[in-house]
C-alpha positions in Angstrom: -12.1 -4.9 27.1 -14.9 -3.8 29.0 -18.6 -3.3 27.8 -18.3 -5.6 24.8 -18.7 -4.6 21.0 -21.4 -2.2 19.5 -22.5 -1.1 23.4 -20.7 2.2 23.0 -20.4 2.5 18.8 -16.6 2.6 19.8 -14.4 0.3 17.5 -12.9 -3.0 19.1 -9.3 -2.8 19.8 -6.3 -4.6 16.4 -3.1 -5.9 15.5 -0.8 -6.7 12.8 1.1 -9.5 12.8 3.9 -9.0 9.5 7.1 -11.1 9.1 10.4 -10.5 7.7 9.8 -12.7 5.2 7.0 -15.1 3.9 6.5 -18.1 6.3 8.1 -16.4 9.1 5.3 -17.8 11.2 2.7 -15.0 10.9 -0.4 -17.4 10.2 0.5 -19.7 13.6 1.3 -16.4 15.5 -2.1 -15.0 14.2 -4.0 -18.1 15.7 -1.7 -18.3 19.0 -2.6 -15.0 19.7 -6.7 -15.3 18.5 -6.8 -18.7 21.1 -5.1 -16.7 24.1 -7.4 -13.9 23.9 -10.6 -15.9 23.6 -9.4 -17.7 26.4 -8.8 -14.8 28.2 -12.7 -14.4 27.2 -12.0 -11.7 24.8 -14.3 -11.3 21.5 -11.5 -11.8 19.3 -11.8 -12.1 15.1 -8.9 -12.5 12.5 -8.1 -10.5 9.6 -6.5 -10.8 6.3 -7.0 -7.9 3.9 -5.2 -9.7 1.4 -4.3 -13.5 1.0 -2.4 -15.2 -1.9 -2.7 -19.3 -1.3 -4.3 -22.2 -3.5 -5.3 -23.4 0.0 -9.1 -22.0 0.5 -12.0 -23.2 2.6 -15.8 -22.5 1.9 -18.0 -20.7 4.7 -21.1 -21.0 5.7 -22.3 -18.6 3.5 -21.4 -19.9 0.5 -18.1 -17.6 -0.1 -14.2 -18.5 -0.6 -11.4 -17.5 2.0 -8.0 -18.6 3.1 -8.1 -22.1 5.1 -5.3 -19.7 7.0 -8.2 -17.1 7.8 -10.2 -20.4 8.6 -8.1 -22.0 11.4 -7.7 -18.7 12.3 -11.5 -18.5 13.5 -11.2 -21.9 14.5 -8.4 -20.9 16.8 -11.2 -17.2 18.3 -14.0 -19.9 18.4 -15.6 -17.8 15.7 -18.1 -18.8 12.3 -15.6 -17.6 9.5 -16.7 -15.0 7.2 -15.5 -13.6 4.3 -15.1 -10.2 6.1 -12.5 -11.9 7.5 -10.2 -11.9 4.6 -11.8 -9.8 1.7 -8.9 -10.5 -1.1 -8.4 -13.5 -2.0 -5.5 -14.3 -5.1 -5.7 -18.3 -6.3 -2.4 -18.3 -8.8 -3.1 -19.7 -12.5 0.1 -20.2 -13.7 3.2 -17.8 -13.3 2.0 -14.3 -14.0 -2.3 -14.3 -13.9 -4.1 -15.1 -10.3 -7.8 -15.2 -10.1 -9.3 -12.8 -7.7 -12.0 -13.5 -5.2 -13.3 -10.5 -3.9 -15.9 -11.6 -0.7 -15.6 -14.3 -1.1 -17.0 -14.5 -5.1 -14.5 -15.0 -8.2 -14.5 -11.4 -10.1 -11.9 -12.1 -12.9 -8.8 -13.0 -13.8 -5.9 -10.4 -13.3 -1.9 -10.6 -13.8 0.3 -9.4 -11.4 1.0 -6.2 -13.1 -2.6 -5.6 -13.9 -3.3 -6.1 -10.4 -0.8 -4.6 -8.8 -1.2 -1.2 -11.5 -4.3 -0.1 -9.9 -6.7 -3.3 -9.2 -5.2 -3.3 -5.7 -5.1 0.4 -4.8 -9.2 0.3 -5.9 -9.7 -2.5 -3.0 -8.2 -0.4 0.2 -11.4 1.2 1.1 -13.2 -2.5 0.5 -10.4 -4.1 2.9 -10.5 -1.3 5.2 -15.0 -1.1 5.3 -14.4 -5.0 6.2 -11.4 -4.5 9.5 -14.1 -1.8 10.4 -16.9 -3.8 10.2 -15.3 -6.8 12.4 -14.0 -4.1 15.2 -17.4 -3.0 15.4 -19.0 -6.2 16.2 -15.8 -7.8 18.0 -13.5 -6.8 21.4 -10.1 -6.9 19.2 -9.7 -8.2 15.5 -5.3 -9.7 14.7 -4.8 -8.9 11.6 -2.2 -11.3 9.5 0.5 -9.6 6.7 1.9 -10.6 4.0 5.4 -12.0 3.1 7.5 -8.5 4.7 6.2 -5.2 4.6 9.7 -4.0 3.8 8.4 -4.8 0.3 9.3 -1.5 -1.3 8.7 -1.8 -4.9 4.9 -3.0 -3.9 4.2 -0.4 -0.6 2.8 2.4 -3.3 0.0 0.0 -3.9 0.1 -2.1 -0.2 -3.4 -3.1 1.3 -1.9 -5.6 3.4 1.0 -5.2 5.2 1.5 -1.2 6.1 -0.7 0.0 3.9 -3.7 -1.4 6.1 -1.5 -0.4 9.7 -1.9 2.8 7.9 -5.1 3.1 7.3 -6.5 1.9 10.3 -3.7 3.0 13.2 -2.7 -0.7 13.5 0.2 -1.1 16.1 2.2 -3.7 14.2 4.6 -6.6 15.7 7.2 -7.7 13.4 7.8 -11.9 13.6 10.9 -13.2 12.3 12.1 -16.9 11.7 14.7 -17.6 13.6 15.5 -20.9 12.3 16.2 -19.7 9.2 18.9 -17.0 10.2 19.9 -13.4 10.7 16.9 -12.4 12.3 18.5 -9.5 13.7 19.4 -8.3 10.5 15.9 -8.7 9.3 14.4 -7.0 11.9 16.8 -4.6 11.5 16.3 -4.2 7.8 13.0 -4.4 7.9 12.2 -1.3 9.9 15.4 0.5 8.4 13.5 0.5 4.9 10.2 1.3 5.8 9.2 4.8 5.6 9.0 6.9 9.1 5.2 7.3 8.9 5.4 3.5 8.5 7.7 2.9 11.5 5.9 4.8 13.9 3.0 2.2 13.7 6.3 -0.6 14.2 6.2 -1.3 18.5 7.6 -4.4 18.8 9.5 -8.0 17.7 8.3 -11.8 17.8 11.0 -14.2 17.4 10.0 -17.6 16.4 11.4 -21.3 16.0 13.6 -20.7 19.0 15.4 -23.8 19.5 18.0 -23.3 22.6 18.9 -21.8 25.8 16.8 -18.0 25.7 19.8 -16.6 27.6 22.4 -17.0 24.8 19.9 -14.3 23.1 19.6 -12.4 25.3 21.8 -9.7 24.5 20.9 -9.8 21.4 17.6 -8.8 22.1 19.4 -5.8 24.1 21.3 -4.3 21.4 18.4 -4.8 19.0 15.8 -3.0 21.2 18.8 -0.4 21.8 18.8 0.5 18.2 15.4 0.0 16.9 14.2 2.0 20.1 11.6 -1.2 20.3 11.5 -4.6 22.7 11.1 -7.8 21.8 8.1 -9.2 22.5 8.6 -13.2 22.8 10.8 -15.6 22.2 8.4 -18.5 21.1 10.3 -22.2 20.7 10.6 -24.4 17.5 7.5 -26.9 17.8 7.4 -30.3 15.6 4.8 -30.7 13.7 2.1 -28.4 14.0 0.2 -29.3 11.2 -2.3 -26.4 11.2 -3.5 -24.7 7.6 -1.3 -22.0 6.5 -0.5 -21.3 3.2 1.0 -23.3 0.5 4.9 -23.5 0.7 6.3 -27.1 0.7 6.9 -26.9 4.4 3.7 -26.1 5.8 0.6 -27.6 6.7 0.4 -31.3 6.1 3.7 -31.4 3.9 5.7 -30.1 7.5 3.9 -31.9 9.7 4.7 -34.8 7.3 8.5 -34.5 7.5 9.1 -33.9 11.0 5.7 -35.5 13.1 6.6 -39.3 14.2 4.0 -41.7 12.6 2.1 -43.4 15.5 2.2 -47.3 16.1 -0.9 -48.5 14.0 -3.8 -50.0 15.7 -3.8 -52.7 13.8 -0.3 -55.6 12.9 0.4 -53.2 9.7 1.2 -49.9 8.3 -1.2 -48.1 5.4 0.8 -46.2 2.7 -0.5 -43.1 1.1 1.0 -41.3 -1.9 -0.2 -37.6 -2.5 0.8 -36.8 -6.2 2.3 -33.5 -6.1 0.6 -32.1 -9.1 1.0 -28.5 -10.0 -1.1 -25.6 -9.0 -1.6 -27.8 -6.1 -4.9 -26.9 -4.0 -6.3 -27.6 -0.6 -3.4 -30.8 0.0 -4.9 -30.4 3.6 -7.6 -32.9 2.4 -4.5 -35.5 3.6 -3.7 -34.0 7.1 -7.0 -36.4 8.5 -5.0 -39.5 7.1 -2.1 -38.5 8.7 -3.3 -38.1 12.1 -4.4 -41.9 11.8 -2.3 -44.1 13.6 -0.2 -46.5 11.7 -0.6 -43.9 8.5 2.0 -42.8 6.3 1.6 -39.8 4.3 4.2 -38.9 1.8 4.0 -36.2 -1.1 5.1 -38.1 -4.5 6.1 -37.1 -8.0 7.9 -39.9 -9.8 6.3 -43.2 -11.2 7.9 -45.8 -8.9 6.8 -43.9 -6.0 3.5 -45.1 -6.6 4.8 -49.0 -6.4 4.6 -49.8 -2.5 1.9 -47.1 -2.3 -1.5 -48.6 -0.4 -3.4 -45.8 -1.6 -3.0 -42.7 -4.3 -4.5 -39.3 -3.5 -4.9 -37.1 -6.7 -5.5 -33.8 -5.0 -7.2 -30.7 -5.8 -5.3 -28.2 -8.2 -6.0 -25.2 -10.4 -4.4 -26.1 -12.9 -6.8 -29.4 -14.3 -5.9 -29.6 -17.6 -1.8 -28.5 -16.4 -1.3 -31.3 -13.9 -3.2 -33.6 -16.5 -0.2 -33.5 -18.6 2.2 -32.9 -16.1 0.8 -36.5 -14.4 1.1 -38.2 -18.3 4.5 -36.3 -18.4 6.2 -38.0 -15.8 5.1 -41.7 -16.4 2.3 -41.1 -13.4 -0.8 -41.7 -15.4 0.4 -44.7 -16.6 1.2 -45.7 -13.2 -2.0 -44.7 -12.2 -4.0 -47.2 -14.9 -2.0 -50.0 -13.7 -3.8 -49.6 -10.6 -6.7 -49.3 -10.9 -6.0 -52.3 -13.8 -5.1 -53.9 -10.6 -7.8 -53.4 -7.9 -5.0 -51.3 -5.9 -7.0 -48.1 -4.3 -7.1 -44.4 -6.1 -9.3 -41.6 -4.6 -9.3 -38.3 -6.9 -10.9 -35.3 -4.8 -12.0 -32.4 -7.2 -9.1 -31.7 -9.6 -8.0 -35.2 -8.9 -11.7 -36.3 -9.7 -11.9 -35.0 -12.9 -8.5 -35.8 -14.6 -9.7 -39.4 -13.1 -12.9 -39.4 -15.8 -13.0 -39.5 -19.4 -13.5 -36.2 -21.0 -12.4 -32.7 -20.0 -14.2 -29.9 -22.3 -11.9 -26.8 -20.2 -13.0 -23.1 -22.1 -12.2 -21.3 -18.2 -9.2 -22.1 -16.5 -7.3 -23.9 -19.2 -8.9 -22.7 -22.7 -7.5 -26.2 -23.8 -11.5 -27.0 -25.1 -11.3 -30.9 -25.6 -8.8 -32.8 -23.7 -9.2 -37.1 -22.9 -9.0 -37.8 -19.3 -7.2 -41.3 -17.4 -10.4 -42.4 -18.3 -10.6 -44.5 -15.0 -14.4 -43.5 -14.0 -16.9 -43.0 -16.1 -17.6 -38.4 -15.9 -17.4 -35.9 -18.7 -16.5 -32.9 -17.1 -17.2 -29.5 -18.3 -15.4 -26.4 -17.2 -18.0 -23.7 -16.5 -17.5 -19.8 -16.1 -19.5 -20.0 -12.6 -17.9 -21.5 -9.5 -19.5 -24.2 -7.8 -18.9 -22.9 -3.7 -21.3 -25.2 -1.2 -20.6 -26.7 1.9 -22.5 -30.4 1.1 -23.6 -33.1 3.9 -24.7 -36.6 3.2 -23.4 -39.9 3.6 -21.3 -43.0 2.6 -19.9 -46.3 3.2 -23.0 -45.9 5.5 -21.3 -43.1 7.3 -22.5 -39.0 7.8 -19.5 -36.9 5.6 -19.9 -33.1 5.7 -17.7 -31.3 3.4 -16.8 -28.2 1.1 -16.8 -27.8 -2.8 -15.1 -24.9 -4.8 -14.6 -25.6 -8.3 -15.2 -24.8 -11.7 -15.4 -28.3 -13.8 -19.6 -29.6 -13.5 -19.1 -33.1 -13.8 -21.7 -35.9 -15.6 -21.3 -39.2 -13.7 -22.5 -41.6 -16.3 -22.1 -45.2 -14.3 -19.6 -46.5 -12.0 -20.3 -49.5 -9.5 -22.0 -47.1 -6.7 -22.2 -43.0 -5.9 -19.6 -41.9 -3.5 -20.5 -38.0 -2.6 -21.6 -36.8 -6.0 -19.0 -38.9 -7.8 -18.6 -42.2 -8.0 -16.5 -45.6 -7.6 -15.4 -47.7 -10.2 -13.9 -51.2 -8.3 -10.8 -49.6 -6.9 -10.9 -45.5 -7.9 -13.0 -43.0 -6.1 -13.9 -39.7 -6.9 -15.6 -37.0 -5.4 -15.6 -32.8 -5.6 -15.6 -32.5 -2.1 -13.1 -31.7 0.0 -12.8 -32.3 4.0 -14.5 -35.4 3.6 -11.8 -37.7 5.2 -12.2 -34.9 8.3 -15.6 -36.9 9.1 -14.4 -39.7 11.4 -16.8 -42.6 11.3 -16.7 -42.6 6.9 -12.5 -41.6 7.7 -12.5 -45.4 8.9 -14.8 -46.4 7.1 -12.7 -46.1 3.9 -9.3 -47.0 5.5 -11.2 -50.3 6.3 -12.0 -50.7 2.6 -8.9 -49.3 1.5 -6.6 -51.5 3.6 -9.1 -54.8 2.3 -8.5 -54.0 -1.1 -4.6 -53.1 -0.4 -4.4 -56.5 1.0 -2.9 -54.9 4.6 -4.0 -56.0 8.2 -4.6 -52.2 8.7 -6.8 -51.6 11.3 -8.1 -47.5 11.7 -8.2 -46.6 15.0 -11.4 -47.1 16.9 -11.1 -43.2 18.6 -8.7 -40.7 16.5 -11.1 -37.6 16.9 -9.7 -35.2 14.0 -11.2 -31.9 15.4 -10.4 -32.8 18.5 -6.8 -33.0 17.6 -7.2 -29.6 15.8 -8.3 -27.9 19.0 -5.2 -29.7 21.1 -3.5 -28.0 18.3 -4.7 -24.6 18.6 -4.4 -24.8 21.8 -0.5 -25.5 21.7 -0.4 -22.6 19.5 -2.8 -20.5 22.5 0.1 -22.1 25.2 2.9 -20.9 23.1 1.6 -16.8 23.3 0.5 -17.7 27.0 3.8 -19.2 28.2 6.3 -17.0 26.4 5.8 -13.7 25.0 4.6 -10.6 26.6 1.2 -10.8 26.9 0.5 -7.9 29.2 2.7 -5.3 26.8 0.7 -7.4 23.2 -3.0 -7.3 25.5 -1.5 -3.1 26.0 -0.8 -3.1 21.8 -4.6 -3.7 21.1 -6.1 -1.9 23.9 -4.5 1.5 23.9 -2.7 1.5 20.0 0.3 2.8 19.0 2.8 3.7 21.3 3.9 7.5 20.9 7.4 8.5 20.4 9.2 5.5 18.5 12.4 6.3 16.9 12.8 6.2 13.8 15.6 4.1 12.5 17.5 5.9 9.3 17.6 5.4 6.2 14.2 5.1 5.6 12.4 4.2 2.2 12.6 7.0 -0.2 
């Protein structure tokens, strides 16, 4: 790619990474391609036209985007911006979502209302954002959502074949072979697309393969004969990548906790962390940095009995503070938290979890429940405002510098406490803050864990050399290695630079 962005007025290259299903690996493949390209000297940016996720991030200009796109920007070694995720949908229940447009909330819509017209109206916005990224970068790697073969939604689609058609992007379809049925998924996905959409599908990528790849090759050859399209790589299964994806139970930290072996403790004891898996849990990636510490064991829990042996309980963020509070009470977790506080055993509330720990919540915005009593463990009164706080605060706590980000409608009035804590407070062993991401600050995380270990009576000592940023970079490099070593990178580069190949055959029956 010669000349650099903007030197001739031409748009940079592009590629859309689609998937046979949700959680097929689109996010990690997109990140891997971004890291591989930037290591080749290519100025690359990620893009996802529309993202549905409760895991979000705040850019430096104060825009809210999906955490997956922020992770992909880190893979591309560029600063994340609202252009990379122009439409973010944040579910607030089974049927409604908050619509975040270019980083700012613009209202709540039902799924029917969104697909009935609003989504189509946004196609111009997302194509403009993509074009701007292509004007300023050599390449833009786009991520689809769900499956492009969701034929019930094709008319209003702006994130899969809709954006691919509008921008004439070649499409590579990723399939998770660990789930089984990957050949049928590739063939069926292609055959359910219209002739015009099929003309953009340039090939396939197998993800999460275990075993001898030569045993797969006869099937790949048959797939090419049936569809006229090559498989551009077979990516092996890798345990515990732990990078930021979407919201499913098997992604990000949740998946990494199940798959990874906890490193031996630096001191005599391990430290057990229980994260309450509240409804509409958001930014559970906050505890990734804890799980990265040698000797820290993190698990997600939904029963009061599971708090008994925990040295630290974390109440994470949630898109439904009042709903989560009701859930905690119904399950006996609220009483268990109160007992912990009375016994001087550590509890940390982050964002919605901080609000729950307070005395009073006045919510006429999120749940519209009005006045609700909190757990009363912190001297805090919360009022939900129509506007959303989106910020990147910097401060100090426990004698260490801290950086974080804020995403919340709740405005907290702190009326007391033993000490201030990241714009929140501490009472005894109960801590609360609106700041997401604070535990990624290495010195602060170690200081906090030392306090937790002392309060819990554990001979746990944080390792002095854990660098969360370095670990995340290593994970992103691993993704780049997977693409470089196991994908047909020459073919990927041709697609990015030259666009859709001519003469791709039609696979019947096609969409009506």
